[in-house]
NUROMAR-679235 format. One record per atom (N, C-alpha, C): x, y, z; atom name; residue in three letters. Coordinates in nm, 2 decimals. Each point is the difference from the previous one (the first is absolute). Layout:
+--------+--------+--------+-------+---------+
!   east !  north !     up ! atomo ! residuo !
+--------+--------+--------+-------+---------+
!      X !      Y !      Z !    CA !     Ala !
...
+--------+--------+--------+-------+---------+
END
This chain:
+--------+--------+--------+-------+---------+
!   east !  north !     up ! atomo ! residuo !
+--------+--------+--------+-------+---------+
!   0.09 !  -0.12 !   0.00 !     N !     Met !
!  -0.09 !   0.12 !   0.00 !    CA !     Met !
!   0.09 !   0.12 !   0.00 !     C !     Met !
!  -0.02 !   0.09 !  -0.10 !     N !     Asp !
!   0.08 !   0.12 !  -0.01 !    CA !     Asp !
!  -0.09 !   0.12 !   0.03 !     C !     Asp !
!   0.04 !   0.08 !   0.10 !     N !     Phe !
!  -0.07 !   0.13 !   0.03 !    CA !     Phe !
!   0.09 !   0.11 !  -0.03 !     C !     Phe !
!  -0.04 !   0.10 !  -0.07 !     N !     Asp !
!   0.08 !   0.12 !  -0.01 !    CA !     Asp !
!  -0.05 !   0.09 !   0.11 !     C !     Asp !
!   0.07 !   0.11 !   0.03 !     N !     Leu !
!  -0.03 !   0.08 !   0.12 !    CA !     Leu !
!  -0.14 !   0.07 !  -0.02 !     C !     Leu !
!  -0.04 !   0.03 !  -0.12 !     N !     Lys !
!  -0.13 !   0.07 !  -0.02 !    CA !     Lys !
!  -0.11 !  -0.10 !   0.04 !     C !     Lys !
!   0.01 !  -0.13 !  -0.05 !     N !     Gln !
!  -0.10 !  -0.10 !   0.03 !    CA !     Gln !
!  -0.01 !  -0.02 !   0.15 !     C !     Gln !
!   0.12 !   0.00 !   0.07 !     N !     Leu !
!   0.00 !  -0.02 !   0.14 !    CA !     Leu !
!  -0.07 !   0.11 !   0.08 !     C !     Leu !
!   0.02 !   0.13 !  -0.05 !     N !     His !
!  -0.06 !   0.11 !   0.06 !    CA !     His !
!  -0.15 !  -0.01 !  -0.02 !     C !     His !
!  -0.05 !  -0.04 !  -0.12 !     N !     Glu !
!  -0.14 !  -0.01 !  -0.03 !    CA !     Glu !
!  -0.06 !  -0.11 !   0.09 !     C !     Glu !
!   0.07 !  -0.11 !   0.01 !     N !     Leu !
!  -0.05 !  -0.11 !   0.09 !    CA !     Leu !
!  -0.02 !   0.05 !   0.14 !     C !     Leu !
!   0.10 !   0.06 !   0.05 !     N !     Leu !
!   0.00 !   0.05 !   0.14 !    CA !     Leu !
!  -0.12 !   0.11 !   0.02 !     C !     Leu !
!  -0.02 !   0.08 !  -0.10 !     N !     Ala !
!  -0.10 !   0.10 !   0.01 !    CA !     Ala !
!  -0.14 !  -0.07 !   0.00 !     C !     Ala !
!  -0.02 !  -0.10 !  -0.08 !     N !     Ile !
!  -0.13 !  -0.07 !   0.00 !    CA !     Ile !
!  -0.02 !  -0.07 !   0.14 !     C !     Ile !
!   0.11 !  -0.07 !   0.04 !     N !     Leu !
!  -0.01 !  -0.07 !   0.13 !    CA !     Leu !
!  -0.03 !   0.09 !   0.12 !     C !     Leu !
!   0.05 !   0.12 !  -0.01 !     N !     Asn !
!  -0.01 !   0.10 !   0.11 !    CA !     Asn !
!  -0.15 !   0.04 !   0.01 !     C !     Asn !
!  -0.08 !  -0.01 !  -0.11 !     N !     Gln !
!  -0.14 !   0.04 !   0.00 !    CA !     Gln !
!  -0.09 !  -0.12 !   0.03 !     C !     Gln !
!   0.05 !  -0.11 !   0.04 !     N !     Thr !
!  -0.08 !  -0.12 !   0.04 !    CA !     Thr !
!   0.02 !  -0.03 !   0.14 !     C !     Thr !
!  -0.08 !  -0.10 !   0.05 !     N !     Asp !
!   0.01 !  -0.05 !   0.14 !    CA !     Asp !
!   0.10 !  -0.12 !   0.01 !     C !     Asp !
!   0.07 !  -0.03 !  -0.11 !     N !     Val !
!   0.10 !  -0.11 !   0.00 !    CA !     Val !
!   0.11 !   0.04 !   0.10 !     C !     Val !
!   0.04 !  -0.08 !   0.10 !     N !     Glu !
!   0.10 !   0.03 !   0.10 !    CA !     Glu !
!   0.14 !  -0.05 !  -0.04 !     C !     Glu !
!   0.00 !  -0.11 !  -0.08 !     N !     Glu !
!   0.13 !  -0.06 !  -0.03 !    CA !     Glu !
!  -0.01 !  -0.07 !  -0.14 !     C !     Glu !
!   0.11 !   0.02 !  -0.07 !     N !     Leu !
!   0.01 !  -0.06 !  -0.14 !    CA !     Leu !
!   0.14 !  -0.06 !  -0.02 !     C !     Leu !
!   0.01 !  -0.12 !  -0.05 !     N !     Ser !
!   0.13 !  -0.06 !  -0.03 !    CA !     Ser !
!   0.00 !  -0.05 !  -0.15 !     C !     Ser !
!   0.10 !   0.04 !  -0.07 !     N !     Leu !
!   0.02 !  -0.05 !  -0.14 !    CA !     Leu !
!   0.14 !  -0.06 !  -0.01 !     C !     Leu !
!   0.01 !  -0.12 !  -0.06 !     N !     Lys !
!   0.13 !  -0.06 !   0.00 !    CA !     Lys !
!   0.02 !  -0.08 !  -0.14 !     C !     Lys !
!   0.12 !   0.02 !  -0.05 !     N !     Ser !
!   0.04 !  -0.08 !  -0.12 !    CA !     Ser !
!   0.14 !  -0.05 !   0.02 !     C !     Ser !
!   0.06 !  -0.06 !  -0.10 !     N !     Ala !
!   0.14 !  -0.05 !   0.02 !    CA !     Ala !
!   0.10 !   0.11 !   0.02 !     C !     Ala !
!  -0.02 !   0.12 !  -0.05 !     N !     Asp !
!   0.10 !   0.10 !   0.01 !    CA !     Asp !
!  -0.06 !   0.13 !   0.07 !     C !     Asp !
!  -0.12 !  -0.01 !   0.05 !     N !     Phe !
!  -0.06 !   0.12 !   0.06 !    CA !     Phe !
!  -0.09 !  -0.03 !   0.11 !     C !     Phe !
!   0.01 !   0.08 !   0.11 !     N !     Glu !
!  -0.09 !  -0.02 !   0.11 !    CA !     Glu !
!  -0.04 !   0.13 !   0.05 !     C !     Glu !
!  -0.13 !   0.02 !   0.03 !     N !     Leu !
!  -0.06 !   0.12 !   0.05 !    CA !     Leu !
!  -0.09 !  -0.03 !   0.11 !     C !     Leu !
!   0.02 !   0.06 !   0.12 !     N !     Asn !
!  -0.09 !  -0.02 !   0.12 !    CA !     Asn !
!  -0.04 !   0.14 !   0.04 !     C !     Asn !
!  -0.13 !   0.02 !   0.01 !     N !     Ile !
!  -0.05 !   0.13 !   0.05 !    CA !     Ile !
!  -0.10 !  -0.02 !   0.11 !     C !     Ile !
!   0.03 !   0.07 !   0.11 !     N !     Arg !
!  -0.09 !   0.00 !   0.12 !    CA !     Arg !
!  -0.04 !   0.14 !   0.03 !     C !     Arg !
!  -0.13 !   0.03 !   0.01 !     N !     Lys !
!  -0.04 !   0.14 !   0.04 !    CA !     Lys !
!   0.02 !   0.01 !   0.15 !     C !     Lys !
!   0.03 !   0.12 !   0.04 !     N !     Gly !
!   0.01 !   0.03 !   0.15 !    CA !     Gly !
!   0.01 !   0.15 !   0.02 !     C !     Gly !
!   0.00 !   0.04 !   0.12 !     N !     Asn !
!   0.00 !   0.14 !   0.04 !    CA !     Asn !
!   0.15 !   0.05 !   0.01 !     C !     Asn !
!   0.09 !  -0.09 !   0.02 !     N !     Ser !
!   0.14 !   0.04 !   0.01 !    CA !     Ser !
!   0.07 !  -0.01 !  -0.13 !     C !     Ser !
!   0.12 !   0.07 !  -0.02 !     N !     Pro !
!   0.07 !  -0.01 !  -0.12 !    CA !     Pro !
!   0.05 !  -0.15 !  -0.02 !     C !     Pro !
!   0.02 !  -0.07 !   0.10 !     N !     Ala !
!   0.04 !  -0.14 !  -0.01 !    CA !     Ala !
!  -0.11 !  -0.09 !  -0.04 !     C !     Ala !
!  -0.12 !   0.05 !  -0.01 !     N !     Gly !
!  -0.12 !  -0.08 !  -0.03 !    CA !     Gly !
!  -0.01 !  -0.05 !  -0.14 !     C !     Gly !
!   0.08 !   0.06 !  -0.09 !     N !     Thr !
!   0.00 !  -0.04 !  -0.14 !    CA !     Thr !
!   0.14 !  -0.05 !  -0.03 !     C !     Thr !
!   0.01 !  -0.12 !  -0.06 !     N !     Thr !
!   0.13 !  -0.06 !  -0.04 !    CA !     Thr !
!  -0.01 !  -0.03 !  -0.15 !     C !     Thr !
!   0.10 !   0.05 !  -0.07 !     N !     Val !
!   0.01 !  -0.03 !  -0.14 !    CA !     Val !
!   0.14 !  -0.07 !  -0.02 !     C !     Val !
!   0.00 !  -0.12 !  -0.05 !     N !     Val !
!   0.13 !  -0.07 !  -0.01 !    CA !     Val !
!   0.05 !   0.01 !  -0.15 !     C !     Val !
!   0.12 !   0.02 !  -0.02 !     N !     Thr !
!   0.07 !   0.01 !  -0.13 !    CA !     Thr !
!  -0.05 !   0.12 !  -0.08 !     C !     Thr !
!  -0.05 !   0.10 !   0.07 !     N !     Thr !
!  -0.03 !   0.13 !  -0.07 !    CA !     Thr !
!   0.00 !   0.11 !   0.11 !     C !     Thr !
!   0.02 !   0.12 !  -0.04 !     N !     Ser !
!   0.00 !   0.11 !   0.09 !    CA !     Ser !
!  -0.11 !   0.10 !  -0.02 !     C !     Ser !
!  -0.11 !  -0.05 !  -0.06 !     N !     Ala !
!  -0.11 !   0.09 !  -0.03 !    CA !     Ala !
!  -0.07 !   0.04 !   0.13 !     C !     Ala !
!  -0.04 !   0.13 !   0.01 !     N !     Pro !
!  -0.07 !   0.05 !   0.12 !    CA !     Pro !
!  -0.15 !  -0.04 !  -0.01 !     C !     Pro !
!  -0.07 !  -0.02 !   0.11 !     N !     Thr !
!  -0.14 !  -0.03 !   0.00 !    CA !     Thr !
!  -0.08 !   0.13 !  -0.01 !     C !     Thr !
!  -0.09 !   0.01 !  -0.09 !     N !     Pro !
!  -0.08 !   0.12 !  -0.01 !    CA !     Pro !
!  -0.08 !   0.02 !   0.13 !     C !     Pro !
!  -0.01 !   0.13 !   0.03 !     N !     Leu !
!  -0.07 !   0.04 !   0.12 !    CA !     Leu !
!  -0.11 !   0.09 !  -0.04 !     C !     Leu !
!  -0.08 !   0.05 !   0.10 !     N !     Glu !
!  -0.10 !   0.09 !  -0.03 !    CA !     Glu !
!   0.07 !   0.13 !  -0.05 !     C !     Glu !
!  -0.07 !   0.09 !  -0.07 !     N !     Pro !
!   0.06 !   0.12 !  -0.04 !    CA !     Pro !
!   0.05 !   0.07 !   0.12 !     C !     Pro !
!   0.12 !   0.05 !   0.00 !     N !     Lys !
!   0.06 !   0.06 !   0.12 !    CA !     Lys !
!   0.04 !   0.14 !  -0.03 !     C !     Lys !
!  -0.02 !   0.08 !   0.10 !     N !     Leu !
!   0.05 !   0.14 !   0.00 !    CA !     Leu !
!   0.11 !   0.01 !   0.10 !     C !     Leu !
!   0.10 !   0.07 !  -0.04 !     N !     Glu !
!   0.11 !   0.02 !   0.09 !    CA !     Glu !
!   0.06 !   0.14 !  -0.01 !     C !     Glu !
!   0.05 !   0.05 !   0.11 !     N !     Ile !
!   0.06 !   0.13 !   0.00 !    CA !     Ile !
!   0.13 !  -0.01 !  -0.07 !     C !     Ile !
!   0.02 !   0.10 !  -0.09 !     N !     Val !
!   0.13 !   0.01 !  -0.07 !    CA !     Val !
!   0.11 !   0.03 !   0.10 !     C !     Val !
!   0.10 !  -0.09 !   0.02 !     N !     Pro !
!   0.10 !   0.02 !   0.11 !    CA !     Pro !
!   0.08 !   0.13 !  -0.02 !     C !     Pro !
!   0.04 !   0.06 !   0.11 !     N !     Asp !
!   0.08 !   0.12 !   0.00 !    CA !     Asp !
!   0.13 !  -0.02 !  -0.06 !     C !     Asp !
!   0.06 !  -0.12 !   0.01 !     N !     Ala !
!   0.13 !  -0.04 !  -0.04 !    CA !     Ala !
!   0.01 !   0.00 !  -0.15 !     C !     Ala !
!  -0.11 !  -0.01 !  -0.07 !     N !     Glu !
!   0.00 !  -0.01 !  -0.15 !    CA !     Glu !
!   0.01 !   0.14 !  -0.05 !     C !     Glu !
!   0.11 !   0.03 !  -0.08 !     N !     Pro !
!   0.01 !   0.14 !  -0.05 !    CA !     Pro !
!  -0.10 !   0.02 !  -0.11 !     C !     Pro !
!  -0.07 !   0.10 !   0.02 !     N !     Ala !
!  -0.11 !   0.04 !  -0.10 !    CA !     Ala !
!   0.05 !   0.08 !  -0.11 !     C !     Ala !
!  -0.02 !  -0.03 !  -0.13 !     N !     Pro !
!   0.04 !   0.09 !  -0.10 !    CA !     Pro !
!  -0.07 !   0.14 !   0.01 !     C !     Pro !
!   0.05 !   0.09 !  -0.07 !     N !     Ala !
!  -0.06 !   0.14 !   0.01 !    CA !     Ala !
!  -0.15 !   0.00 !  -0.02 !     C !     Ala !
!  -0.05 !  -0.07 !  -0.09 !     N !     Ser !
!  -0.15 !   0.00 !  -0.02 !    CA !     Ser !
!  -0.06 !  -0.13 !   0.05 !     C !     Ser !
!   0.06 !  -0.07 !   0.08 !     N !     Gly !
!  -0.04 !  -0.13 !   0.05 !    CA !     Gly !
!  -0.10 !   0.01 !   0.12 !     C !     Gly !
!  -0.03 !  -0.11 !   0.06 !     N !     Pro !
!  -0.10 !   0.00 !   0.11 !    CA !     Pro !
!   0.04 !   0.07 !   0.12 !     C !     Pro !
!  -0.09 !   0.07 !   0.07 !     N !     Asp !
!   0.02 !   0.06 !   0.13 !    CA !     Asp !
!   0.01 !  -0.11 !   0.10 !     C !     Asp !
!   0.07 !   0.03 !   0.11 !     N !     Lys !
!   0.02 !  -0.10 !   0.11 !    CA !     Lys !
!  -0.13 !  -0.05 !   0.06 !     C !     Lys !
!  -0.10 !   0.09 !   0.00 !     N !     Lys !
!  -0.13 !  -0.05 !   0.07 !    CA !     Lys !
!  -0.09 !  -0.07 !  -0.10 !     C !     Lys !
!   0.03 !   0.00 !  -0.13 !     N !     Trp !
!  -0.09 !  -0.07 !  -0.09 !    CA !     Trp !
!   0.01 !  -0.15 !   0.02 !     C !     Trp !
!  -0.11 !  -0.07 !  -0.02 !     N !     Val !
!  -0.02 !  -0.14 !   0.02 !    CA !     Val !
!   0.00 !  -0.07 !  -0.14 !     C !     Val !
!   0.08 !  -0.10 !  -0.01 !     N !     Lys !
!   0.00 !  -0.07 !  -0.13 !    CA !     Lys !
!  -0.10 !  -0.12 !   0.00 !     C !     Lys !
!  -0.07 !  -0.01 !  -0.12 !     N !     Val !
!  -0.09 !  -0.11 !  -0.02 !    CA !     Val !
!   0.07 !  -0.10 !  -0.09 !     C !     Val !
!   0.02 !  -0.12 !   0.05 !     N !     Thr !
!   0.08 !  -0.10 !  -0.08 !    CA !     Thr !
!  -0.09 !  -0.11 !  -0.05 !     C !     Thr !
!   0.04 !  -0.07 !  -0.10 !     N !     Ser !
!  -0.07 !  -0.11 !  -0.06 !    CA !     Ser !
!   0.01 !  -0.12 !   0.09 !     C !     Ser !
!  -0.12 !  -0.07 !   0.02 !     N !     Pro !
!   0.00 !  -0.12 !   0.09 !    CA !     Pro !
!   0.04 !  -0.12 !  -0.08 !     C !     Pro !
!   0.01 !   0.01 !  -0.14 !     N !     Met !
!   0.03 !  -0.12 !  -0.08 !    CA !     Met !
!   0.05 !   0.05 !  -0.13 !     C !     Met !
!   0.04 !  -0.10 !  -0.08 !     N !     Val !
!   0.05 !   0.02 !  -0.14 !    CA !     Val !
!  -0.13 !   0.00 !  -0.08 !     C !     Val !
!  -0.01 !   0.09 !  -0.09 !     N !     Gly !
!  -0.12 !   0.01 !  -0.09 !    CA !     Gly !
!   0.01 !   0.12 !  -0.09 !     C !     Gly !
!  -0.12 !   0.04 !  -0.05 !     N !     Thr !
!  -0.01 !   0.12 !  -0.09 !    CA !     Thr !
!  -0.07 !   0.11 !   0.07 !     C !     Thr !
!   0.05 !   0.12 !   0.00 !     N !     Phe !
!  -0.06 !   0.12 !   0.07 !    CA !     Phe !
!  -0.10 !   0.06 !  -0.09 !     C !     Phe !
!  -0.12 !   0.03 !   0.06 !     N !     Tyr !
!  -0.10 !   0.07 !  -0.08 !    CA !     Tyr !
!  -0.05 !   0.12 !   0.09 !     C !     Tyr !
!  -0.01 !   0.11 !  -0.06 !     N !     Arg !
!  -0.05 !   0.12 !   0.07 !    CA !     Arg !
!  -0.15 !   0.02 !   0.00 !     C !     Arg !
!  -0.07 !  -0.08 !  -0.09 !     N !     Ala !
!  -0.14 !   0.02 !  -0.01 !    CA !     Ala !
!  -0.07 !  -0.14 !  -0.01 !     C !     Ala !
!  -0.13 !  -0.01 !   0.03 !     N !     Pro !
!  -0.07 !  -0.13 !   0.00 !    CA !     Pro !
!  -0.01 !  -0.05 !  -0.14 !     C !     Pro !
!   0.00 !   0.08 !  -0.10 !     N !     Ala !
!  -0.01 !  -0.04 !  -0.14 !    CA !     Ala !
!   0.07 !   0.10 !  -0.09 !     C !     Ala !
!   0.04 !  -0.03 !  -0.12 !     N !     Pro !
!   0.07 !   0.09 !  -0.09 !    CA !     Pro !
!  -0.07 !   0.14 !  -0.02 !     C !     Pro !
!  -0.13 !  -0.01 !  -0.02 !     N !     Glu !
!  -0.08 !   0.13 !  -0.03 !    CA !     Glu !
!  -0.04 !   0.07 !   0.13 !     C !     Glu !
!   0.03 !  -0.05 !   0.12 !     N !     Glu !
!  -0.04 !   0.06 !   0.12 !    CA !     Glu !
!   0.10 !   0.10 !   0.05 !     C !     Glu !
!  -0.03 !   0.09 !   0.09 !     N !     Pro !
!   0.10 !   0.09 !   0.05 !    CA !     Pro !
!   0.08 !  -0.07 !   0.11 !     C !     Pro !
!   0.12 !   0.05 !   0.02 !     N !     Ser !
!   0.09 !  -0.06 !   0.10 !    CA !     Ser !
!  -0.06 !   0.01 !   0.14 !     C !     Ser !
!   0.04 !  -0.10 !   0.09 !     N !     Phe !
!  -0.05 !   0.00 !   0.13 !    CA !     Phe !
!   0.05 !   0.13 !   0.07 !     C !     Phe !
!   0.13 !   0.03 !  -0.01 !     N !     Val !
!   0.06 !   0.12 !   0.06 !    CA !     Val !
!   0.10 !   0.07 !  -0.10 !     C !     Val !
!   0.02 !   0.13 !   0.02 !     N !     Glu !
!   0.10 !   0.07 !  -0.08 !    CA !     Glu !
!   0.09 !   0.07 !   0.11 !     C !     Glu !
!   0.12 !   0.04 !  -0.05 !     N !     Thr !
!   0.09 !   0.08 !   0.09 !    CA !     Thr !
!  -0.08 !   0.13 !   0.04 !     C !     Thr !
!   0.01 !   0.02 !   0.13 !     N !     Gly !
!  -0.07 !   0.12 !   0.06 !    CA !     Gly !
!  -0.14 !  -0.04 !   0.06 !     C !     Gly !
!  -0.05 !  -0.11 !  -0.03 !     N !     Asp !
!  -0.13 !  -0.04 !   0.06 !    CA !     Asp !
!   0.01 !  -0.03 !   0.14 !     C !     Asp !
!  -0.11 !   0.04 !   0.08 !     N !     Arg !
!  -0.01 !  -0.04 !   0.14 !    CA !     Arg !
!  -0.06 !  -0.14 !   0.00 !     C !     Arg !
!   0.05 !  -0.09 !   0.09 !     N !     Val !
!  -0.06 !  -0.13 !   0.01 !    CA !     Val !
!  -0.04 !  -0.03 !   0.14 !     C !     Val !
!  -0.10 !  -0.08 !   0.02 !     N !     Gln !
!  -0.04 !  -0.05 !   0.13 !    CA !     Gln !
!   0.04 !  -0.14 !   0.02 !     C !     Gln !
!   0.01 !  -0.04 !   0.13 !     N !     Lys !
!   0.03 !  -0.13 !   0.03 !    CA !     Lys !
!  -0.10 !  -0.10 !  -0.06 !     C !     Lys !
!   0.05 !  -0.11 !  -0.06 !     N !     Asn !
!  -0.08 !  -0.10 !  -0.07 !    CA !     Asn !
!  -0.05 !   0.04 !  -0.14 !     C !     Asn !
!   0.05 !   0.11 !  -0.05 !     N !     Gln !
!  -0.03 !   0.04 !  -0.14 !    CA !     Gln !
!   0.09 !  -0.08 !  -0.09 !     C !     Gln !
!  -0.06 !  -0.04 !  -0.11 !     N !     Thr !
!   0.08 !  -0.08 !  -0.10 !    CA !     Thr !
!   0.10 !   0.10 !  -0.06 !     C !     Thr !
!   0.13 !  -0.05 !  -0.01 !     N !     Leu !
!   0.11 !   0.08 !  -0.06 !    CA !     Leu !
!   0.03 !  -0.05 !  -0.14 !     C !     Leu !
!   0.00 !  -0.13 !  -0.02 !     N !     Cys !
!   0.03 !  -0.06 !  -0.13 !    CA !     Cys !
!  -0.03 !  -0.15 !   0.01 !     C !     Cys !
!   0.02 !  -0.07 !  -0.11 !     N !     Ile !
!  -0.02 !  -0.14 !  -0.01 !    CA !     Ile !
!   0.13 !  -0.07 !  -0.04 !     C !     Ile !
!   0.03 !  -0.11 !   0.06 !     N !     Ile !
!   0.12 !  -0.08 !  -0.04 !    CA !     Ile !
!  -0.07 !  -0.13 !  -0.05 !     C !     Ile !
!   0.03 !  -0.03 !  -0.13 !     N !     Glu !
!  -0.06 !  -0.13 !  -0.06 !    CA !     Glu !
!   0.11 !  -0.10 !   0.01 !     C !     Glu !
!  -0.03 !  -0.12 !   0.05 !     N !     Ala !
!   0.09 !  -0.11 !   0.01 !    CA !     Ala !
!  -0.08 !  -0.13 !  -0.04 !     C !     Ala !
!   0.04 !  -0.06 !  -0.10 !     N !     Met !
!  -0.06 !  -0.12 !  -0.05 !    CA !     Met !
!  -0.15 !   0.01 !  -0.02 !     C !     Met !
!  -0.04 !   0.11 !  -0.07 !     N !     Lys !
!  -0.13 !   0.03 !  -0.04 !    CA !     Lys !
!  -0.09 !   0.04 !   0.12 !     C !     Lys !
!   0.06 !   0.02 !   0.12 !     N !     Leu !
!  -0.08 !   0.04 !   0.12 !    CA !     Leu !
!   0.03 !   0.15 !   0.02 !     C !     Leu !
!  -0.10 !   0.08 !   0.02 !     N !     Met !
!   0.01 !   0.14 !   0.02 !    CA !     Met !
!   0.00 !   0.03 !   0.15 !     C !     Met !
!   0.12 !   0.05 !   0.05 !     N !     Asn !
!   0.01 !   0.03 !   0.15 !    CA !     Asn !
!   0.01 !   0.15 !   0.02 !     C !     Asn !
!  -0.11 !   0.05 !   0.06 !     N !     Glu !
!   0.00 !   0.14 !   0.03 !    CA !     Glu !
!   0.09 !   0.04 !   0.12 !     C !     Glu !
!   0.08 !   0.10 !  -0.01 !     N !     Leu !
!   0.08 !   0.05 !   0.11 !    CA !     Leu !
!  -0.07 !   0.12 !   0.05 !     C !     Leu !
!  -0.02 !   0.00 !   0.14 !     N !     Glu !
!  -0.08 !   0.11 !   0.06 !    CA !     Glu !
!   0.10 !   0.08 !   0.09 !     C !     Glu !
!  -0.03 !   0.13 !   0.01 !     N !     Ala !
!   0.07 !   0.09 !   0.09 !    CA !     Ala !
!  -0.01 !  -0.05 !   0.14 !     C !     Ala !
!   0.11 !   0.00 !   0.08 !     N !     Glu !
!  -0.01 !  -0.04 !   0.14 !    CA !     Glu !
!   0.00 !   0.13 !   0.09 !     C !     Glu !
!  -0.01 !   0.11 !  -0.06 !     N !     Leu !
!   0.00 !   0.13 !   0.07 !    CA !     Leu !
!  -0.06 !   0.11 !  -0.08 !     C !     Leu !
!  -0.04 !   0.11 !   0.07 !     N !     Asn !
!  -0.05 !   0.12 !  -0.07 !    CA !     Asn !
!   0.12 !   0.08 !  -0.04 !     C !     Asn !
!   0.00 !   0.06 !  -0.12 !     N !     Gly !
!   0.11 !   0.08 !  -0.04 !    CA !     Gly !
!  -0.02 !   0.05 !  -0.14 !     C !     Gly !
!   0.12 !   0.05 !  -0.06 !     N !     Glu !
!   0.00 !   0.05 !  -0.13 !    CA !     Glu !
!   0.10 !  -0.08 !  -0.09 !     C !     Glu !
!  -0.04 !  -0.04 !  -0.12 !     N !     Val !
!   0.09 !  -0.07 !  -0.09 !    CA !     Val !
!   0.10 !   0.10 !  -0.05 !     C !     Val !
!   0.13 !  -0.02 !   0.03 !     N !     Met !
!   0.10 !   0.09 !  -0.03 !    CA !     Met !
!   0.07 !  -0.04 !  -0.13 !     C !     Met !
!   0.02 !  -0.13 !  -0.03 !     N !     Glu !
!   0.07 !  -0.04 !  -0.12 !    CA !     Glu !
!  -0.05 !  -0.14 !  -0.03 !     C !     Glu !
!  -0.02 !  -0.03 !  -0.13 !     N !     Ile !
!  -0.03 !  -0.13 !  -0.05 !    CA !     Ile !
!   0.12 !  -0.05 !  -0.09 !     C !     Ile !
!   0.06 !  -0.11 !   0.04 !     N !     Leu !
!   0.13 !  -0.03 !  -0.06 !    CA !     Leu !
!  -0.01 !  -0.10 !  -0.11 !     C !     Leu !
!  -0.12 !  -0.06 !  -0.02 !     N !     Val !
!  -0.02 !  -0.11 !  -0.10 !    CA !     Val !
!  -0.10 !   0.04 !  -0.11 !     C !     Val !
!   0.03 !  -0.03 !  -0.12 !     N !     Glu !
!  -0.10 !   0.03 !  -0.11 !    CA !     Glu !
!  -0.10 !  -0.11 !  -0.01 !     C !     Glu !
!  -0.12 !   0.04 !  -0.05 !     N !     Asn !
!  -0.11 !  -0.10 !  -0.02 !    CA !     Asn !
!   0.04 !  -0.11 !  -0.09 !     C !     Asn !
!  -0.03 !  -0.12 !   0.04 !     N !     Gly !
!   0.03 !  -0.12 !  -0.08 !    CA !     Gly !
!   0.14 !  -0.05 !   0.02 !     C !     Gly !
!   0.08 !   0.06 !   0.08 !     N !     Glu !
!   0.14 !  -0.03 !   0.02 !    CA !     Glu !
!   0.01 !  -0.12 !   0.10 !     C !     Glu !
!   0.09 !  -0.10 !  -0.03 !     N !     Pro !
!   0.02 !  -0.11 !   0.10 !    CA !     Pro !
!   0.07 !   0.06 !   0.12 !     C !     Pro !
!  -0.04 !  -0.06 !   0.12 !     N !     Val !
!   0.06 !   0.04 !   0.13 !    CA !     Val !
!   0.05 !  -0.12 !   0.07 !     C !     Val !
!   0.10 !   0.02 !   0.09 !     N !     Glu !
!   0.06 !  -0.11 !   0.08 !    CA !     Glu !
!  -0.05 !   0.01 !   0.14 !     C !     Glu !
!   0.01 !  -0.11 !   0.07 !     N !     Phe !
!  -0.03 !   0.00 !   0.15 !    CA !     Phe !
!   0.08 !   0.10 !   0.07 !     C !     Phe !
!  -0.06 !   0.08 !   0.08 !     N !     Gly !
!   0.07 !   0.10 !   0.08 !    CA !     Gly !
!   0.03 !   0.13 !  -0.07 !     C !     Gly !
!  -0.02 !   0.01 !  -0.13 !     N !     Gln !
!   0.03 !   0.12 !  -0.08 !    CA !     Gln !
!  -0.09 !   0.12 !   0.05 !     C !     Gln !
!   0.06 !   0.11 !   0.01 !     N !     Thr !
!  -0.07 !   0.12 !   0.04 !    CA !     Thr !
!  -0.09 !   0.05 !  -0.12 !     C !     Thr !
!  -0.13 !   0.01 !   0.03 !     N !     Leu !
!  -0.09 !   0.04 !  -0.11 !    CA !     Leu !
!  -0.03 !   0.15 !   0.01 !     C !     Leu !
!  -0.02 !   0.05 !   0.12 !     N !     Met !
!  -0.03 !   0.15 !   0.01 !    CA !     Met !
!   0.03 !   0.04 !   0.15 !     C !     Met !
!   0.00 !   0.13 !   0.01 !     N !     Tyr !
!   0.03 !   0.06 !   0.14 !    CA !     Tyr !
!  -0.13 !   0.08 !   0.04 !     C !     Tyr !
!  -0.03 !  -0.01 !   0.13 !     N !     Ile !
!  -0.11 !   0.07 !   0.05 !    CA !     Ile !
!   0.05 !   0.09 !   0.12 !     C !     Ile !
!  -0.04 !   0.12 !   0.00 !     N !     Asn !
!   0.03 !   0.09 !   0.11 !    CA !     Asn !
!  -0.11 !  -0.01 !   0.10 !     C !     Asn !
!   0.03 !  -0.05 !   0.12 !     N !     Pro !
!  -0.11 !  -0.03 !   0.10 !    CA !     Pro !
!  -0.07 !   0.13 !   0.04 !     C !     Pro !
!  -0.13 !  -0.01 !   0.02 !     N !     Ala !
!  -0.08 !   0.12 !   0.05 !    CA !     Ala !
!   0.03 !   0.02 !   0.14 !     C !     Ala !
!   0.00 !   0.13 !   0.04 !     N !     Lys !
!   0.03 !   0.04 !   0.14 !    CA !     Lys !
!  -0.12 !   0.00 !   0.08 !     C !     Lys !
+--------+--------+--------+-------+---------+
END
């Protein structure tokens, strides 16, 4: 059984959306064991170093990261992709984008869609704020953990 990294990310993304707690795949030259859990040690992948997709996460841009002159402000929060897939800014090609740079967003408002293996996964805002920068073009492939956009948290 041969898995490329993209297939492995897609498999992990699908498993993450199910109630399956453990999965093992084995062949003569490949072994994969996955166990869901709350701790980082809860997932084990053998003979590969692919990360396990998580829920969309927001994280503060660290102070230690030097920001380019026009880059993100220290207080901006980045929205990252929870999986490998295709980034879509709108629900359909003829529809308006979920958000634009400068838009105010509310917690749980849809920001974009990540399509993985024909499944449409809506990413929602985890906080109120203003969309400061969108880093990905519509229809562009994205990687797990890739920064998609920055939000300036509301005060």
